[in-house]
C-alpha positions as CSV (number, residue, x, y, z in Angstrom):
1,M,-26.2,-15.3,0.9
2,F,-23.8,-12.7,-0.6
3,F,-20.9,-14.2,1.2
4,H,-21.2,-17.5,-1.1
5,R,-20.8,-15.5,-4.1
6,H,-18.2,-13.0,-2.5
7,R,-15.6,-16.0,-1.9
8,R,-15.7,-17.3,-5.6
9,R,-14.3,-14.4,-7.0
10,F,-10.5,-16.4,-7.8
11,G,-8.8,-19.1,-8.6
12,R,-10.4,-19.2,-12.5
13,K,-10.1,-15.9,-13.1
14,R,-6.7,-15.3,-14.5
15,H,10.2,23.2,0.0
16,S,12.2,30.1,1.1
17,H,13.3,29.8,4.5
18,I,12.1,27.2,6.6
19,V,9.9,28.4,9.3
20,P,10.9,27.1,12.7
21,R,7.5,26.4,13.6
22,L,7.5,23.9,11.0
23,L,10.5,22.2,10.9
24,A,9.8,22.3,15.2
25,A,6.5,20.3,14.4
26,A,8.1,18.1,11.7
27,G,11.1,17.2,14.4
28,C,8.6,16.4,17.1
29,I,6.8,13.9,14.5
30,L,10.2,12.5,13.9
31,L,11.6,11.9,17.0
32,L,8.6,10.7,18.7
33,G,7.9,8.3,15.7
34,G,9.3,4.9,15.5
35,G,11.3,6.4,12.8
36,A,13.4,8.0,14.7
37,Y,15.9,5.4,15.6
38,F,16.4,4.7,12.1
39,I,17.0,8.5,11.0
40,L,19.5,9.1,13.9
41,H,21.3,5.2,13.5
42,R,21.6,5.0,9.6
43,D,25.0,4.5,10.0
44,T,24.7,1.4,12.1
45,H,22.2,0.0,10.0
46,T,23.6,-3.0,8.7
47,E,23.5,-3.4,4.9
48,P,21.7,-6.5,3.6
49,A,23.3,-8.2,0.8
50,S,20.6,-6.7,-1.8
51,G,21.6,-3.7,-1.1
52,E,18.8,-1.9,1.3
53,N,19.3,1.8,2.3
54,A,22.6,1.6,0.4
55,D,21.5,5.2,-1.0
56,I,21.4,6.8,2.2
57,V,24.7,5.6,3.9
58,I,27.6,7.3,3.2
59,S,29.8,4.4,2.3
60,Q,33.0,3.5,3.7
61,D,36.5,3.0,2.4
62,N,38.8,-0.3,3.2
63,P,36.7,-1.8,5.8
64,S,38.6,-3.6,8.6
65,T,38.8,-7.9,8.2
66,D,38.8,-7.5,11.7
67,T,34.8,-8.2,12.8
68,N,35.5,-6.5,15.8
69,T,38.0,-3.9,15.4
70,Q,35.4,-3.3,12.6
71,E,32.5,-3.1,15.2
72,S,33.9,-0.9,17.5
73,A,35.1,1.4,14.4
74,S,31.6,1.3,13.5
75,A,30.0,2.2,16.7
76,S,32.8,4.7,17.2
77,E,31.8,6.7,14.4
78,A,27.8,6.5,14.6
79,S,28.7,7.9,18.0
80,G,30.0,10.9,16.7
81,T,28.0,11.2,14.1
82,E,24.8,11.2,16.3
83,A,26.7,13.6,19.2
84,L,27.7,16.0,15.9
85,L,24.0,16.1,14.9
86,M,22.2,16.6,18.3
87,D,24.5,19.7,18.4
88,S,23.8,20.9,15.1
89,P,21.5,23.9,14.8
90,A,20.3,22.1,11.8
91,A,19.7,18.7,13.4
92,E,15.7,19.0,13.0
93,V,16.1,20.1,9.3
94,I,18.8,17.2,8.8
95,A,16.4,14.8,10.4
96,S,13.2,16.2,8.0
97,A,15.4,15.6,4.8
98,R,17.3,11.9,6.3
99,L,13.5,10.7,6.2
100,L,12.3,12.1,2.8
101,A,15.6,10.4,1.0
102,A,14.8,7.2,3.1
103,G,11.6,7.5,1.1
104,Y,13.7,8.2,-1.9
105,D,12.6,12.0,-2.6
106,Y,16.3,12.8,-2.8
107,D,14.6,16.4,-4.8
108,A,13.0,17.1,-1.7
109,A,15.4,16.2,0.6
110,I,18.0,18.4,-1.3
111,E,15.3,21.3,-1.9
112,L,15.0,21.1,1.6
113,L,18.8,21.9,3.0
114,R,19.5,23.6,0.0
115,S,16.7,26.3,1.3
116,A,17.7,26.5,5.0
117,E,20.2,28.5,4.5
118,E,21.0,30.1,7.7
119,Y,22.5,26.8,8.4
120,A,24.2,26.9,4.9
121,E,27.9,27.1,6.7
122,D,26.6,23.6,8.8
123,P,29.4,21.2,8.0
124,L,27.3,18.3,8.5
125,L,24.3,20.1,6.6
126,M,26.8,20.4,3.8
127,E,27.6,15.9,4.0
128,E,24.1,15.3,4.0
129,L,24.0,17.5,0.9
130,A,26.7,15.9,-1.3
131,S,25.6,12.5,0.0
132,Y,22.0,12.9,-1.4
133,E,23.3,14.4,-4.5
134,T,25.6,11.5,-5.3
135,A,22.6,8.9,-4.6
136,K,20.7,10.8,-6.8
137,D,22.9,10.4,-9.5
138,S,22.9,6.4,-8.9
139,L,19.2,5.8,-9.2
140,V,17.9,4.0,-12.1
141,Q,14.9,4.2,-13.7
142,V,12.1,1.6,-13.1
143,K,10.2,0.0,-16.1
144,V,6.6,0.6,-16.0
145,S,6.0,-2.9,-17.7
146,E,7.3,-4.6,-15.3
147,V,5.5,-3.8,-12.4
148,T,3.8,-6.3,-9.8
149,H,0.4,-5.9,-8.2
150,V,0.0,-7.9,-5.3
151,F,-3.3,-8.1,-2.9
152,F,-5.2,-9.2,-0.3
153,H,-8.7,-9.1,1.3
154,S,-9.3,-8.1,4.9
155,L,-6.8,-10.4,7.2
156,I,-7.7,-12.8,9.9
157,W,-6.9,-11.7,13.4
158,D,-7.9,-14.2,15.0
159,P,-7.7,-18.1,12.9
160,A,-9.7,-19.9,15.4
161,K,-12.4,-18.2,14.7
162,A,-11.6,-18.0,11.4
163,F,-11.7,-21.4,10.6
164,D,-14.1,-23.1,13.3
165,G,-15.5,-25.4,10.9
166,E,-18.4,-23.1,10.3
167,P,-20.1,-22.7,6.4
168,D,-17.8,-19.6,6.1
169,Q,-14.8,-21.5,6.7
170,D,-14.0,-22.8,3.6
171,G,-14.4,-18.8,2.1
172,Y,-11.7,-17.1,4.3
173,N,-9.5,-19.9,4.2
174,Q,-10.0,-19.5,-0.1
175,V,-9.8,-15.1,-0.1
176,M,-8.0,-14.2,2.9
177,T,-4.8,-13.8,4.1
178,T,-4.0,-14.1,7.7
179,V,-2.4,-11.4,9.8
180,D,0.8,-13.6,10.3
181,E,1.1,-14.7,6.8
182,F,0.7,-11.0,5.8
183,K,3.4,-9.5,7.8
184,K,6.0,-12.7,6.9
185,I,5.1,-11.6,2.8
186,I,6.0,-8.0,3.7
187,Q,8.8,-8.4,5.8
188,T,10.2,-11.1,3.0
189,M,9.6,-8.2,0.0
190,Y,11.4,-5.9,2.3
191,D,14.5,-8.3,2.8
192,K,14.3,-8.9,-1.4
193,G,14.4,-5.3,-1.8
194,Y,10.5,-4.4,-3.1
195,V,9.9,-1.2,-2.7
196,L,6.1,0.2,-2.4
197,V,5.2,2.3,-5.3
198,R,1.5,4.2,-5.5
199,L,-0.6,3.3,-8.4
200,H,-0.6,6.7,-10.3
201,D,2.8,6.8,-10.0
202,L,2.9,3.8,-12.9
203,A,1.3,6.5,-15.3
204,Y,-0.3,9.8,-15.0
205,E,-2.8,11.8,-17.1
206,T,-1.7,15.0,-19.0
207,T,-2.5,17.0,-22.0
208,D,-0.9,16.6,-25.5
209,E,0.4,19.6,-28.1
210,N,-3.2,20.1,-28.6
211,G,-4.9,19.9,-25.7
212,N,-6.1,16.5,-25.3
213,P,-5.9,14.0,-22.3
214,V,-3.5,11.6,-22.6
215,M,-2.1,9.2,-20.3
216,K,1.8,8.9,-19.9
217,A,3.9,6.5,-18.2
218,G,5.7,7.4,-14.8
219,T,9.2,8.5,-13.8
220,I,10.2,5.9,-10.9
221,L,13.5,6.5,-10.1
222,L,15.2,3.5,-7.6
223,P,18.5,2.3,-6.3
224,E,20.2,-0.4,-8.6
225,G,18.3,-3.5,-7.2
226,K,15.2,-2.0,-6.1
227,I,12.0,-3.8,-7.4
228,P,9.0,-1.6,-7.1
229,F,5.2,-2.8,-6.9
230,V,1.9,-1.8,-6.0
231,M,-0.5,-3.5,-3.3
232,S,-4.3,-3.3,-2.8
233,Q,-6.8,-4.0,-0.7
234,D,-10.2,-5.2,-1.8
235,D,-13.6,-5.4,0.2
236,L,-12.7,-2.8,2.7
237,C,-15.9,-2.4,3.9
238,Y,-16.0,-5.0,7.3
239,Y,-19.6,-7.0,6.2
240,P,-22.0,-8.4,8.4
241,Y,-21.0,-11.5,7.8
242,M,-17.5,-11.3,9.2
243,N,-18.8,-10.3,12.7
244,G,-17.3,-12.7,15.5
245,D,-15.2,-14.5,12.9
246,G,-11.9,-13.1,13.9
247,F,-11.9,-10.0,11.7
248,A,-11.1,-6.2,12.8
249,R,-14.2,-4.3,13.1
250,R,-13.9,-1.2,11.1
251,I,-11.1,1.7,10.5
252,V,-10.6,4.8,12.7
253,V,-8.9,7.3,13.3
254,G,-6.3,6.9,16.2
255,A,-5.1,9.0,18.9
256,D,-2.2,9.9,16.7
257,G,-3.7,11.1,13.6
258,K,-3.4,8.0,12.1
259,P,-5.4,5.6,10.4
260,T,-5.7,2.0,12.3
261,C,-9.0,-0.2,13.0
262,E,-11.3,-1.7,16.3
263,M,-11.7,-4.9,17.2
264,I,-14.2,-6.2,19.6
265,L,-12.7,-8.9,21.9
266,E,-13.8,-11.8,24.0
267,D,-14.9,-9.9,26.4
268,G,-17.1,-7.5,24.4
269,S,-15.2,-4.4,25.0
270,V,-13.2,-2.6,22.1
271,S,-9.5,-2.5,21.7
272,T,-7.9,-0.3,19.5
273,G,-4.9,-1.0,17.5
274,S,-3.0,-3.1,14.7
275,Y,-5.8,-5.5,13.4
276,D,-5.7,-5.3,9.7
277,L,-3.5,-4.3,6.6
278,V,-4.2,-0.6,7.2
279,P,-2.5,0.2,10.5
280,I,0.0,-2.6,9.5
281,L,1.9,-1.5,7.2
282,E,1.4,1.9,8.5
283,D,3.5,0.5,11.7
284,F,5.8,-1.5,9.5
285,I,7.0,1.5,7.1
286,Q,7.0,3.3,10.1
287,E,10.1,1.2,11.0
288,H,11.2,0.6,7.3
289,P,10.8,4.2,5.7
290,D,12.4,2.8,2.9
291,F,9.4,0.2,1.9
292,S,7.7,3.1,0.6
293,Y,8.5,5.6,-2.3
294,K,8.1,8.8,-1.5
295,G,5.2,7.9,0.9
296,A,3.1,5.7,-1.4
297,R,1.0,3.5,0.8
298,A,-1.6,0.5,-1.2
299,V,-5.1,1.1,-2.7
300,L,-8.1,0.4,-1.1
301,A,-10.7,-0.7,-2.9
302,F,-14.4,-0.5,-1.5
303,T,-18.4,-1.6,-2.4
304,G,-21.1,0.3,-1.2
305,Y,-24.4,-1.2,-0.4
306,E,-23.0,-2.8,2.9
307,G,-21.3,0.2,4.4
308,I,-17.5,1.5,3.9
309,L,-14.6,1.2,6.5
310,G,-17.1,-0.7,8.7
311,Y,-19.5,2.7,8.3
312,R,-23.2,2.3,7.3
313,T,-23.7,5.0,4.1
314,S,-26.2,3.6,1.6
315,P,-29.7,5.2,2.2
316,S,-31.1,2.4,0.6
317,A,-29.8,-0.6,2.9
318,Y,-30.1,1.5,5.7
319,A,-32.9,3.8,5.3
320,D,-34.4,3.3,9.2
321,S,-30.9,4.1,10.6
322,D,-30.8,7.0,13.0
323,T,-27.2,6.6,13.1
324,L,-26.7,7.4,8.9
325,E,-25.7,10.8,9.0
326,E,-23.3,10.2,11.5
327,D,-21.7,6.6,9.9
328,R,-21.3,8.4,6.7
329,Q,-19.5,11.7,7.7
330,T,-17.2,9.5,10.1
331,A,-16.7,7.6,7.2
332,A,-16.1,10.5,5.2
333,S,-13.7,11.6,7.3
334,V,-11.7,8.2,8.0
335,A,-11.2,8.1,4.1
336,Q,-10.2,11.9,4.2
337,C,-7.3,10.3,6.9
338,L,-6.5,7.5,4.5
339,R,-6.0,10.0,1.7
340,D,-3.7,12.3,4.2
341,H,-1.8,9.4,4.8
342,G,-0.9,8.2,0.9
343,W,-3.4,6.0,0.5
344,E,-5.0,5.7,-2.7
345,L,-8.8,4.6,-2.8
346,A,-11.2,2.7,-5.5
347,S,-14.2,1.5,-6.3
348,H,-14.9,-2.2,-6.0
349,S,-18.1,-1.1,-8.3
350,W,-21.6,-0.9,-5.6
351,G,-23.1,-3.6,-5.4
352,H,-19.8,-6.2,-5.6
353,L,-21.0,-7.1,-9.2
354,N,-19.1,-9.0,-12.3
355,L,-19.0,-5.7,-14.3
356,G,-18.4,-7.4,-17.5
357,E,-21.5,-9.8,-17.2
358,V,-24.0,-8.0,-15.7
359,E,-27.0,-6.7,-17.1
360,W,-26.5,-3.4,-18.7
361,D,-28.9,-1.9,-17.0
362,R,-27.9,-2.5,-14.0
363,F,-24.2,-2.3,-15.1
364,Q,-25.1,1.6,-15.4
365,S,-27.2,2.0,-12.3
366,D,-24.5,0.5,-10.1
367,T,-22.0,3.0,-11.7
368,D,-24.6,6.1,-10.7
369,K,-25.0,4.4,-7.1
370,W,-20.9,4.2,-6.5
371,E,-21.1,7.9,-7.8
372,S,-23.8,9.3,-5.6
373,E,-23.3,7.4,-2.1
374,V,-19.5,6.9,-2.2
375,E,-17.6,9.1,-4.0
376,S,-19.8,11.7,-3.0
377,L,-18.5,10.5,0.6
378,I,-14.7,10.2,-0.1
379,G,-13.9,12.3,-3.2
380,E,-13.0,11.9,-6.9
381,T,-11.8,8.3,-7.3
382,D,-10.2,7.8,-10.8
383,I,-9.6,3.7,-10.1
384,I,-11.7,0.8,-10.0
385,L,-10.9,-2.3,-9.2
386,F,-12.5,-5.1,-10.7
387,P,-14.3,-7.1,-8.5
388,F,-14.4,-11.1,-9.4
389,G,-11.3,-10.6,-10.7
390,S,-12.8,-10.1,-14.0
391,D,-12.4,-7.3,-16.4
392,I,-14.7,-5.3,-19.0
393,G,-12.7,-6.0,-22.1
394,D,-10.3,-9.4,-23.2
395,W,-6.9,-8.4,-23.6
396,H,-7.2,-6.2,-26.5
397,P,-6.7,-2.4,-25.4
398,Y,-9.8,-0.1,-24.1
399,S,-11.5,1.5,-26.9
400,M,-14.8,3.5,-26.9
401,D,-16.3,0.9,-29.2
402,N,-16.6,-0.9,-25.7
403,D,-19.6,0.7,-24.1
404,R,-18.9,-0.1,-20.9
405,F,-15.7,1.1,-20.8
406,A,-17.2,4.4,-22.6
407,Y,-19.3,4.5,-19.3
408,L,-16.7,4.2,-16.7
409,H,-14.8,6.1,-18.6
410,A,-17.1,9.5,-18.8
411,A,-18.0,8.7,-14.9
412,G,-14.2,9.5,-13.9
413,F,-12.2,6.1,-14.0
414,R,-9.1,6.2,-15.8
415,Y,-7.1,3.0,-14.2
416,F,-8.8,-0.3,-14.4
417,C,-7.6,-3.3,-12.4
418,N,-8.5,-7.3,-13.1
419,V,-7.1,-10.3,-11.5
420,D,-4.2,-12.0,-13.3
421,S,-1.9,-14.7,-12.6
422,N,1.5,-13.3,-13.9
423,Q,3.9,-12.0,-13.1
424,Y,2.6,-8.5,-14.1
425,W,0.5,-7.2,-16.7
426,V,0.2,-3.5,-18.0
427,Q,-1.4,-1.6,-20.8
428,I,-0.9,2.3,-20.7
429,G,-4.0,3.7,-23.5
430,D,-4.3,6.6,-24.8
431,D,-5.9,8.1,-21.7
432,W,-6.4,5.1,-19.2
433,F,-4.0,2.4,-17.6
434,R,-4.7,-1.0,-16.9
435,Q,-3.0,-3.4,-14.9
436,G,-3.4,-7.1,-14.0
437,R,-3.6,-8.0,-10.1
438,R,-2.0,-11.1,-8.2
439,N,-3.8,-12.8,-5.5
440,L,-2.1,-13.6,-2.2
441,D,-4.6,-15.4,-0.2
442,G,-4.9,-19.0,1.1
443,Y,-5.9,-20.6,-2.3
444,R,-2.9,-18.9,-3.9
445,L,-0.5,-20.3,-1.5
446,W,-1.7,-23.6,-1.1
447,Q,-1.2,-24.0,-4.9
448,D,2.6,-22.7,-4.9
449,M,2.8,-25.6,-1.8
450,I,1.8,-28.3,-3.5
451,T,3.4,-27.2,-6.9
452,E,6.4,-29.9,-7.0
453,D,8.1,-27.9,-10.0
454,I,9.3,-24.6,-8.4
455,S,9.8,-22.9,-12.1
456,A,6.4,-23.4,-12.0
457,R,4.5,-21.2,-9.3
458,R,3.3,-18.3,-9.3
459,L,4.7,-16.4,-6.1
460,E,8.6,-17.5,-6.2
461,D,9.8,-14.1,-7.6
462,L,7.7,-13.0,-4.0
463,F,8.7,-15.7,-1.7
464,H,8.6,-19.4,-1.0
465,A,5.1,-20.3,0.1
466,E,5.9,-22.4,2.4
467,D,8.0,-19.5,4.5
468,I,4.4,-17.8,4.6
469,F,1.5,-20.6,4.5
470,D,0.0,-20.6,8.1
471,P,0.0,-23.9,10.0
472,A,-3.3,-22.8,11.7
473,R,-5.5,-22.8,8.0
474,P,-7.3,-26.0,7.0
475,T,-5.9,-28.0,4.0
476,P,-6.3,-28.8,1.5
477,V,-7.2,-25.1,0.6
478,P,-10.5,-25.7,-1.8
479,D,-11.4,-24.0,-4.9
480,M,-14.7,-22.9,-4.8
């Protein structure tokens, strides 16, 4: 069975005026969304020790040492600021700018405010503008070579069903993460100052003075103390073997236009909600916009032979399905929804193969199938996350002498990610980017827990494994 080889992958591999209608629409979205509280109450936000949101809050001089007096003064000031905002004719513009600034996009926030010429005499708008310019000047450039990349598989919503003593239990226990663990991980990382960035933020393809394609390190600017990281999710396919085992069924477009999930409940009914990584992360960023750099989301990787996003898409696997074309169209629309909301899409190969070891003919046919059956649905894809954590070469930089690299490069891939247990591992080539990823699953959590020497633990920079590990897991977690 596929699952039995699939689950063995880890453990061993290492904005000119503002158009009023647009503003009104943006304002409605902001006020209706969960982010409205963050935007309208930014001056009442208590700053964590690590400095979260320090870049969008105007500092207060001579703070009172009397707690009650300080809290009363802060509440009064916040109430006054809110009243000013609600009365300001520029309220919608300011609200939109605040959301941009919350995601560290000060250039866009400043441009938006400056372009609102009809509100140029509004003192609150001028105050906002000055605060963003000051915050922008304090940003620090990130070292791309020191950006970690963490990844997950589909999240376990119902541990009782996943860990039910059936043969698949051990595989789930090893390579999957529970919803409870994932929520604790992102909350802990947020509290420590981590900020989600795109893989494409780290490096970008351009041309040199001779017109030749070159890869350049990206410029990421964050407040002092913030820590950038990349996130990805493998196998976003919802394979048949997962049916009835406590996982979401597929990704759909919600009533709000955002990606969400379907879950089949115990009585057979279908519920739509935050049952897996995509909608859970969307919810978290809605509440904490400063967890995402300029709207960044995670990288989502698909195989092709069992379909993508929970929809059947492969003619070779479902040639007799009456719903094949409908499923393909739905998968394409859901994929576009994901792109529109900042998610990056990637290949995980068509057949979930070890691309470094599979015979050459199959390597070629697998790459061609991905292009014809998956990329044709979801659009151009330049990221590949290697299955099984493997690679198509050793630690040396890629070269065109490597036939497999040359073939993938010709197919349009420029970002290549393996699995590596180091905190960070980055290579930037002539016109390619390479990064190691860290699995945050049952096996890795368990290994950190049983490693008594804290200095030898591999996840301690992110969190303390004992604070994350789900007690619903059977122990010990196997290494298969």
